[in-house]
C-alpha positions as CSV (number, residue, x, y, z in Angstrom):
1,M,-92.0,25.4,-3.9
2,L,-88.2,25.4,-5.4
3,H,-87.1,22.5,-6.7
4,K,-83.3,21.4,-7.7
5,F,-81.7,19.6,-10.5
6,E,-78.4,19.1,-10.7
7,A,-76.1,17.0,-13.8
8,E,-72.3,16.5,-14.1
9,Q,-70.5,15.3,-17.7
10,W,-67.2,14.7,-17.8
11,L,-65.5,15.1,-21.5
12,P,-61.8,14.6,-22.5
13,F,-62.0,18.1,-23.5
14,P,-60.0,21.5,-22.3
15,V,-62.1,24.0,-20.3
16,E,-61.7,26.3,-23.0
17,A,-63.7,24.3,-25.8
18,V,-66.6,23.4,-23.2
19,F,-67.1,26.8,-22.2
20,A,-66.7,28.5,-25.7
21,F,-69.4,26.3,-27.0
22,F,-71.8,26.6,-24.0
23,A,-71.2,30.5,-24.5
24,N,-72.7,30.3,-27.8
25,P,-76.3,31.1,-27.9
26,E,-75.8,29.8,-31.7
27,N,-75.9,26.3,-29.9
28,L,-78.9,26.2,-27.3
29,P,-81.3,25.3,-30.0
30,R,-78.8,21.7,-31.1
31,L,-79.0,21.0,-27.6
32,M,-82.8,20.7,-27.3
33,P,-85.0,17.5,-28.7
34,A,-85.1,17.9,-32.2
35,W,-89.0,17.4,-31.8
36,Q,-89.1,20.7,-29.9
37,K,-88.5,22.2,-32.8
38,A,-86.5,25.0,-30.9
39,R,-85.6,28.3,-32.3
40,I,-83.9,32.3,-31.2
41,E,-86.4,34.6,-32.0
42,E,-85.2,37.6,-30.2
43,A,-81.5,38.4,-28.9
44,S,-80.3,41.4,-28.2
45,F,-76.4,40.4,-27.3
46,A,-74.5,42.1,-24.4
47,P,-70.8,41.7,-25.2
48,P,-68.7,39.6,-22.5
49,P,-65.6,40.7,-21.1
50,P,-62.5,40.1,-22.8
51,R,-61.2,36.7,-23.4
52,P,-58.6,34.7,-21.0
53,V,-55.3,34.2,-22.9
54,P,-56.2,29.7,-23.0
55,S,-54.2,27.5,-20.8
56,D,-52.9,26.4,-24.0
57,A,-51.6,29.5,-26.1
58,A,-51.1,27.7,-28.9
59,L,-54.3,27.3,-29.5
60,S,-58.5,28.9,-28.9
61,F,-61.8,28.3,-29.7
62,P,-62.9,31.2,-31.2
63,S,-66.8,31.5,-31.2
64,I,-69.2,34.5,-30.1
65,A,-70.4,34.1,-26.5
66,A,-73.6,36.1,-24.6
67,G,-72.1,38.2,-21.8
68,A,-74.4,39.0,-18.9
69,G,-77.3,41.0,-19.4
70,T,-77.5,39.3,-23.0
71,K,-81.9,39.1,-23.3
72,M,-82.8,36.2,-25.7
73,T,-86.8,35.2,-26.4
74,I,-86.6,31.7,-28.3
75,S,-90.0,29.7,-28.6
76,F,-90.7,25.6,-28.9
77,R,-93.2,23.2,-28.8
78,P,-93.5,21.9,-25.2
79,F,-94.2,17.9,-26.0
80,P,-94.2,16.5,-29.6
81,F,-96.1,17.3,-32.1
82,S,-97.6,20.6,-30.3
83,P,-99.9,23.2,-32.2
84,F,-98.2,25.9,-30.1
85,R,-95.0,26.9,-29.5
86,V,-94.0,28.5,-25.9
87,P,-92.3,31.7,-25.6
88,W,-89.7,32.0,-23.0
89,D,-87.5,35.0,-22.5
90,A,-84.0,34.5,-20.5
91,E,-80.9,36.7,-19.8
92,I,-77.2,35.8,-18.5
93,T,-77.2,37.4,-15.4
94,E,-73.4,35.9,-14.9
95,F,-70.8,35.2,-16.5
96,E,-66.8,34.4,-15.8
97,W,-65.2,33.2,-18.5
98,N,-64.2,29.8,-18.5
99,D,-66.0,29.5,-14.9
100,H,-69.4,29.8,-15.4
101,F,-72.5,31.5,-16.2
102,C,-76.2,32.1,-15.5
103,D,-79.0,32.1,-16.7
104,V,-82.1,33.5,-15.3
105,Q,-86.1,33.2,-17.3
106,H,-88.1,36.3,-17.4
107,R,-91.1,34.9,-18.9
108,G,-91.8,31.1,-19.9
109,P,-93.0,28.1,-18.8
110,F,-91.5,28.2,-15.4
111,A,-92.8,30.5,-12.5
112,Y,-89.2,30.9,-11.2
113,W,-85.7,29.0,-13.6
114,K,-81.9,29.8,-12.4
115,H,-79.5,27.6,-14.4
116,C,-76.4,27.6,-13.6
117,H,-73.3,25.9,-16.3
118,T,-70.0,25.7,-14.0
119,V,-67.0,23.4,-15.5
120,R,-64.0,22.8,-14.6
121,P,-60.3,21.4,-15.2
122,E,-60.7,17.8,-14.5
123,T,-57.9,14.6,-15.2
124,R,-59.4,11.1,-15.2
125,P,-57.8,7.7,-16.3
126,N,-58.2,6.6,-19.6
127,P,-59.6,2.4,-19.8
128,Q,-55.6,1.7,-18.9
129,G,-55.0,4.0,-16.6
130,E,-53.6,6.3,-18.7
131,P,-54.9,10.1,-17.3
132,I,-56.5,12.0,-19.7
133,D,-57.5,15.9,-19.2
134,G,-60.7,16.7,-19.7
135,T,-63.3,19.1,-18.3
136,L,-66.5,18.8,-15.3
137,L,-69.4,20.3,-16.9
138,R,-71.9,20.6,-14.1
139,D,-75.8,22.1,-14.9
140,A,-77.2,23.4,-11.5
141,L,-81.1,24.2,-12.1
142,E,-83.6,25.7,-9.3
143,Y,-87.2,26.6,-10.5
144,G,-90.8,26.7,-9.7
145,M,-93.9,25.7,-10.7
146,H,-96.5,28.2,-12.2
147,L,-100.6,27.2,-11.0
148,G,-99.7,26.7,-7.2
149,P,-100.5,22.7,-5.7
150,L,-101.9,22.2,-9.8
151,G,-98.4,23.2,-10.8
152,E,-97.0,21.0,-8.0
153,L,-98.6,18.4,-9.6
154,G,-97.5,18.7,-13.0
155,H,-93.7,18.7,-11.3
156,T,-94.5,14.8,-9.8
157,L,-96.1,13.7,-12.6
158,F,-94.3,15.1,-15.7
159,A,-91.9,18.3,-15.7
160,R,-89.4,16.4,-13.4
161,H,-88.9,13.3,-15.5
162,Q,-88.5,16.2,-18.8
163,I,-86.1,18.0,-17.3
164,A,-84.0,14.5,-16.3
165,S,-84.7,13.7,-19.9
166,I,-83.0,17.0,-21.5
167,F,-80.7,17.2,-19.5
168,A,-79.9,13.3,-20.5
169,Y,-80.3,14.6,-24.2
170,R,-78.6,17.6,-23.7
171,Q,-75.4,15.6,-22.8
172,K,-75.9,13.0,-25.5
173,R,-75.8,15.9,-28.4
174,T,-73.0,17.2,-26.3
175,A,-70.5,14.5,-26.6
176,A,-71.8,14.3,-30.2
177,L,-71.0,17.9,-31.0
178,L,-67.6,18.7,-29.1
179,P,-65.8,17.3,-31.2
180,L,-66.5,18.9,-34.5
181,M,-65.4,22.2,-32.9
182,R,-62.2,22.9,-33.9
183,P,-59.1,25.7,-32.4
184,V,-57.2,27.2,-34.1
185,R,-53.7,28.9,-33.4
186,S,-53.4,32.0,-32.0
187,L,-51.3,35.0,-32.1
188,F,-50.0,33.9,-29.3
189,S,-48.5,30.1,-30.4
190,T,-44.7,29.5,-31.2
191,I,-44.3,28.1,-34.8
192,Y,-41.5,26.0,-35.0
């Protein structure tokens, strides 16, 4: 049986910054709970298409990005103090700058896993009612469990709650880490 999970987070940063942050595979372990001790074991990077000129052509958010065809193996502890690590082989199957990218699991803890990250510009009011430009980040996850009915029981008792908890943690970490990204002046900027 396939299950779905969706999460949204509004961030007061431009689409280019939010997308660059999530497209950089080095940020993945930083977004996972510390008790998981996640690490990238192997990676074969497929270059993304050329970056578009940013909407604010004076600024860009340079970072590495994993394009469609990138394959990675990460490992992590499945529960706190676990004496073993779980390997997870994933591949980026879709990548469109400043719009979305999707990854699928080839080997790992789920029978099926597809996770798409989508970004959209969205303006929201601040507490004083003034508009603030930002980005709506949407995570859409579709997944299935191993072990048939036993896996479904595990989903009901444990997995669905852990997934929700991990995404809540990711949202907190994203809000803490994104302000550390610093834009740089691009070649397209005009100096006054």
